[in-house]
ZAMARGU-4260 file (C-alpha; in steps of 0.2 Angstrom, whole numbers, plus 5000, padded with zeros to 4 digits):
<rodrens>
0) 5918/5261/4536 | 5908/5278/4527 | 5892/5284/4535 | 5877/5282/4523 | 5869/5297/4517
5) 5852/5291/4520 | 5848/5274/4524 | 5834/5267/4514 | 5828/5273/4496 | 5811/5274/4491
10) 5802/5272/4472 | 5784/5276/4471 | 5773/5262/4460 | 5756/5264/4455 | 5741/5258/4461
15) 5745/5267/4480 | 5760/5255/4480 | 5777/5261/4489 | 5794/5250/4488 | 5809/5254/4502
20) 5826/5248/4504 | 5842/5246/4511 | 5854/5249/4498 | 5869/5246/4508 | 5864/5229/4516
25) 5870/5214/4508 | 5859/5211/4494 | 5856/5193/4500 | 5849/5202/4513 | 5841/5218/4505
30) 5823/5214/4509 | 5808/5224/4497 | 5801/5232/4513 | 5780/5236/4502 | 5769/5249/4509
35) 5751/5249/4503 | 5739/5266/4505 | 5721/5258/4507 | 5705/5271/4513 | 5703/5269/4531
40) 5722/5262/4536 | 5739/5257/4526 | 5748/5242/4523 | 5767/5238/4530 | 5770/5219/4522
45) 5790/5219/4527 | 5803/5231/4539 | 5818/5229/4533 | 5833/5224/4543 | 5831/5239/4558
50) 5847/5245/4557 | 5838/5261/4556 | 5822/5266/4559 | 5810/5262/4544 | 5794/5276/4553
55) 5807/5290/4556 | 5815/5288/4534 | 5796/5287/4530 | 5788/5298/4541 | 5773/5302/4525
60) 5771/5285/4525 | 5765/5283/4541 | 5753/5295/4545 | 5736/5284/4547 | 5734/5269/4554
65) 5744/5255/4550 | 5744/5236/4549 | 5761/5233/4551 | 5764/5213/4542 | 5779/5199/4544
70) 5779/5188/4528 | 5788/5177/4539 | 5803/5178/4556 | 5820/5180/4546 | 5830/5194/4553
75) 5830/5204/4537 | 5810/5206/4536 | 5806/5209/4553 | 5821/5221/4560 | 5809/5237/4559
80) 5792/5226/4565 | 5795/5233/4585 | 5791/5252/4577 | 5774/5248/4574 | 5758/5245/4585
85) 5749/5233/4577 | 5762/5221/4570 | 5755/5204/4562 | 5761/5186/4558 | 5755/5168/4556
90) 5755/5160/4573 | 5770/5148/4566 | 5781/5164/4565 | 5777/5172/4583 | 5790/5163/4593
95) 5802/5168/4583 | 5799/5187/4583 | 5796/5188/4600 | 5813/5183/4603 | 5826/5183/4590
100) 5838/5172/4590 | 5856/5178/4596 | 5865/5171/4581 | 5854/5185/4572 | 5868/5201/4570
105) 5877/5210/4558 | 5893/5202/4559 | 5885/5187/4556 | 5894/5169/4564 | 5902/5156/4555
110) 5889/5143/4561 | 5873/5155/4556 | 5862/5146/4542 | 5866/5161/4530 | 5883/5161/4527
115) 5886/5145/4518 | 5875/5157/4505 | 5887/5172/4507 | 5903/5163/4501 | 5909/5183/4497
120) 5908/5192/4514 | 5924/5200/4521 | 5935/5195/4534 | 5925/5206/4548 | 5910/5193/4542
125) 5897/5213/4544 | 5882/5211/4532 | 5881/5231/4529 | 5894/5240/4517 | 5892/5258/4529
130) 5885/5264/4543 | 5867/5273/4545 | 5871/5284/4558 | 5891/5291/4568 | 5893/5280/4582
135) 5883/5266/4575 | 5892/5250/4582 | 5887/5236/4569 | 5897/5222/4582 | 5882/5228/4597
140) 5867/5227/4586 | 5857/5214/4591 | 5837/5210/4580 | 5823/5217/4590 | 5808/5208/4602
145) 5794/5211/4593 | 5781/5201/4599 | 5764/5201/4588 | 5750/5207/4591 | 5737/5200/4580
150) 5739/5182/4573 | 5737/5178/4557 | 5729/5162/4547 | 5725/5154/4529 | 5709/5166/4523
155) 5711/5180/4533 | 5706/5195/4524 | 5714/5210/4528 | 5704/5226/4524 | 5709/5244/4521
160) 5690/5249/4519 | 5695/5252/4499 | 5705/5236/4498 | 5707/5217/4503 | 5721/5207/4504
165) 5719/5189/4508 | 5732/5180/4517 | 5740/5164/4511 | 5749/5152/4522 | 5761/5146/4509
170) 5773/5137/4521 | 5792/5128/4513 | 5805/5146/4516 | 5799/5145/4533 | 5782/5135/4544
175) 5773/5153/4543 | 5776/5159/4527 | 5761/5170/4520 | 5759/5179/4504 | 5744/5191/4505
180) 5734/5192/4488 | 5721/5205/4484 | 5709/5196/4470 | 5702/5213/4461 | 5719/5219/4453
185) 5729/5204/4455 | 5743/5208/4464 | 5751/5195/4476 | 5765/5201/4490 | 5773/5186/4490
190) 5788/5190/4502 | 5800/5171/4501 | 5788/5160/4495 | 5794/5166/4476 | 5804/5178/4469
195) 5813/5180/4451 | 5829/5170/4459 | 5835/5153/4470 | 5823/5148/4483 | 5829/5141/4499
200) 5821/5125/4507 | 5838/5118/4515 | 5838/5131/4528 | 5827/5129/4547 | 5813/5127/4547
205) 5812/5124/4527 | 5801/5110/4520 | 5801/5104/4501 | 5784/5092/4503 | 5774/5110/4508
210) 5786/5122/4497 | 5781/5110/4484 | 5762/5111/4489 | 5763/5130/4492 | 5770/5133/4473
215) 5757/5122/4466 | 5744/5135/4476 | 5751/5148/4468 | 5749/5141/4452 | 5728/5143/4457
220) 5728/5161/4458 | 5723/5173/4444 | 5741/5184/4449 | 5745/5198/4437 | 5756/5208/4448
225) 5772/5197/4458 | 5778/5211/4470 | 5790/5197/4481 | 5801/5201/4495 | 5818/5202/4486
230) 5823/5207/4466 | 5812/5213/4456 | 5793/5214/4453 | 5787/5204/4439 | 5771/5199/4431
235) 5761/5181/4430 | 5766/5176/4414 | 5785/5175/4424 | 5775/5167/4438 | 5771/5153/4431
240) 5790/5152/4422 | 5797/5150/4440 | 5784/5140/4449 | 5789/5128/4436 | 5806/5130/4435
245) 5805/5125/4455 | 5792/5111/4455 | 5802/5104/4441 | 5817/5104/4449 | 5812/5098/4468
250) 5800/5084/4462 | 5814/5075/4453 | 5826/5077/4468
</rodrens>
């Protein structure tokens, strides 16, 4: 397998936001990693797979105090969380972050719930198409424990000095899935609660009834921009379309 020239790609957006991602991870698990600059501290939303060091790859982004938030405990969002001192998540996700499943590997076991969503895996069942460095053994890789240092609840506010993000507990994809909403700008970091693709509720920890309630909550927000856990960002009108589509799909099913 080839050696990647660099493991992370990045793009600077407006409003002090930087997007990072891992191009050599299977698209199904290619999580969006969001960094938000604040006056007194910065915010990191999800950390990717943890195959290579996120902290070392983007040193310039981590010079100030930082709060690293896991929107939920799935492996594609939490692999690099252990690298950061301040680790936050909802209480319902804390146990899995502290004690990851042995099934969360780069060589995906056939019995893993993810396997049915990735039918194009080759016989090796590897979730990557390159190595981060010479000598890396993908078969030995395991998701690192990342015990949360702080627990988040619905209505909590993360204060960055000049920016304030409200925590929204939106279960359905997982019991403790959260989103972060900045009312002043209308920016929503949605994790896997909503993105421009097929939403997953029929997975371990998923709950369609809770998901429907969560989507209805999203309708009540004055959202201008959604930065999701996967796929491209989109505007508030597209959020309305996605919510309506999924509610119709699930409510009739």
